[in-house]
N, C-alpha and C positions, 0 to 999 in steps of 0.2 A: 504493500499500500504506499502510495506517495502522501507525504503531509509537508505542512509548512511549519517550520520551527519557530515558536514565539519566544524562546530564549535559547541562550546558549546551553547546549548539552554536550558533555565531554564524550568523545569518541564518536561524535555524531554529526554536528555541525553548528554553525553559528545562527543567530536570530535572523529570519527571513529566508533563509535557504530552503529549498525544496529537496527533500531527502527520501529515499526508498527504505522503508522498513519493514520488518516482519508483521504480520496483520496482527498477531496476539500482542505484540509490544506497543503498537498503536492503538489498538481496542482497549487494552488492560491498563496501560500506563500513561502514554503519551496524551491521548485524548481526555480521559477523566481527570487527569491533574492539571488541565489547562496549558500544557507544555507544548501543543501543537494543534494544528486544524487540518482536517483533510484537504487535500490539494485539488480542489475544483475551481471554476471560474469565480462564482460567487465567494468562496472563501479568499481568494486572491485578492479581490477587490475590496473586501471587508478588511484583509490585513494591511493593504496599502493604506487605507482610511485611518487605521488605528495604528499605523506604525510609529508616529511620533510619541503617542502616549505611551506605547510599549517600551520604546527606547528609553523615554523619561523614567518610566517605573524601574526599568533595568539599572539605569545609572544611580538612581536613589537607592535600590537594594545593594548596589556594589559599593556605594559610599557609605553606607551603614555597616555592611561588612568589613570594609576597610579599617572602620574605627574600633570595631571590636578585634580585628586583626592585629592591630597596633599593640594593643594591651594583652593579647593572649599568645602571639607569637615568641616562641622559645622558653616559655614558663615551665616549670617542673611541679608535678603534683604527686603528692604520696598517697599510696593506696595501701592500707594495712590488712593483710589477709592472714588466715592460719594456712601454715604449709609444712610439708614434712622436712627431714634433714637434707634431702637432696634437693630441695628448692621446689619441688612439686606442689602446686596449690592444691587445697581441698576445695574445689570448685574452679570458677574461672573468672576473669574479668572481662566482660563484654562491652559491646557499644552502648547498652543501656546503663551500665555501671558507670562509664566514662562521661556519658551525657549527664547523668545525675551528679556525679562529681562536679562536673564544671558549671551545672546550675546551681550548685549549693556555693560554689565560690563567686557567684554573680554574674556568669556568662550565659547568654541564651544560646544554647547548641542543642539542636534536635538529634536523637539516636541515628537518624539516616544521613546526618552530616559527618559522622564519625566514620571514617575510612579505614576499616579493620578487617582483613581477609579472613581471620579466624580469632576466636577468643585467645586471650593470653592465659597460659596455664602454668607459667613459672615465675618465680621471684626473679627480681632484677630492673634494670633501667630499660624502657621500651620507648621507641619514638612512635608517636600516632600522629597521622594526618588528619586536620579538620578542614573539610570543605565547606566555609561558611558561604559561598557564593560560586557559581560556575566558574569564575574568573578569580576567585581569591581563595587560597588555601594556605594554611599555617601548620606547624609542626609543634606539638608539645611533647614533653618528656614524662613519663609515668614511671615513678619509683616504687615498685612494688615490692613490700617487705613484710617480714611477720610482726615488726614493732618499729616504733618511731627512732629507738635507737639504731637498729639494723638499717633503716632507711638513710640515716645520716652517714653509716658506714659505708653503704653502698653508693651513696653520692660521691664520697671521695675516692672511689674507684676500688673498693674492695669487693671480692666474690664471696658471697656467703652460702655456698652450697656444699661445704665440707664440714666435717664435724669439728675440726681445729678452728675453723673460721666462726662457727657458732658459738662453740663452748670455750674457746680459748687454747693455748698451748698446753695448760695444765689439766687437760683432759685425763680421765682415769687411765693410768698407764696399764692396767690389766684388760682394758677393752679394746686395745689395738690388736688387729688381725696376726702381726707378726709374733704376738706372745702366746698364741694358742698352740703353736708347736715349735719344738726346737730342732732346726735343720741339722745340728751337731750332734743329736742323740745318738747312741750306739743302736744300730739296727740289729745287730745279730745278739742282743741279750735274750736268753731264753732260760727258763726255770730248770 
């Protein structure tokens, strides 16, 4: 199906372009969300009549997004979650969690603006892209840790996925794997 784009859509085209898309994508996403019109003569005339209004609205949205981007770009946020000794989270950090975190910090970000291919399932520092507008994208850093103290240590560049990193060098000597067997023991002793 051919449609006229009413706004810039990444990997598809700019506002005003006539593009060919799959029927389902047009019927289920572009047309109901008001991002496109079917490409027929009546709609082409309608678009040309509204072009100035659409461009003005797009510029206004873009300027609003740029204001938010100035204060959000490069910021780091701490997420405290429970995790095992290997750094594996009991659960995950998803787009909804990130959106809620940013909303709590005073930024208006919908979960569909968070560009995360798959949920984050380990502790550590993660870069996450936020698309505030089709032409405005920022990157934030999520510091996922078990506690605020661990988050500070991770921010300084420390890796906290080993027992020594978590508990310190004074970990119980009897718990070390090399103390479970003695490689120099006599193998030939029999009763």
